[in-house]
C-alpha angles and dihedrals in degrees: 000000000000117000127206118225136189126239089256091055089047092061091053092048093050090050087054092054105267119153121238122214126189109207096184119116117261094252091056096058099076092170093304109115140120102256116199129148091256096047121123135184114227109162112217090232089066098026096128090063090070101053093109091051098059114110118259090190108042134048115255127218118203125200140179136162100293106006098255100100092040089057090050091048092050091050091049092049094052090090092051100060141024089222123104112260127212139197122208106242110239094000125226093327090061091052092048092048091049092052091049091048091051090051091049090053091055 
């Protein structure tokens, strides 16, 4: 079963060794991505090409712009690994909106 996580939970998971996968298309990235040493880019349009690359030893977190495609990717990948898979709730847009909200509060 795929689990949704928050950006705060993501940080903890990455520190514990989870992999991070951006499933947005290349043209959507425009410099906005979550860059961590373990991050990968597997566009959903070619997602099946990466099934042998998913970790069999670490959880994987998928993200996209809004969280919809990352949930789909995580569901697809469930048959590729015994590890628990996660989707970033709200995707990149949620993170961007949160940063803007925090700036507006200040």
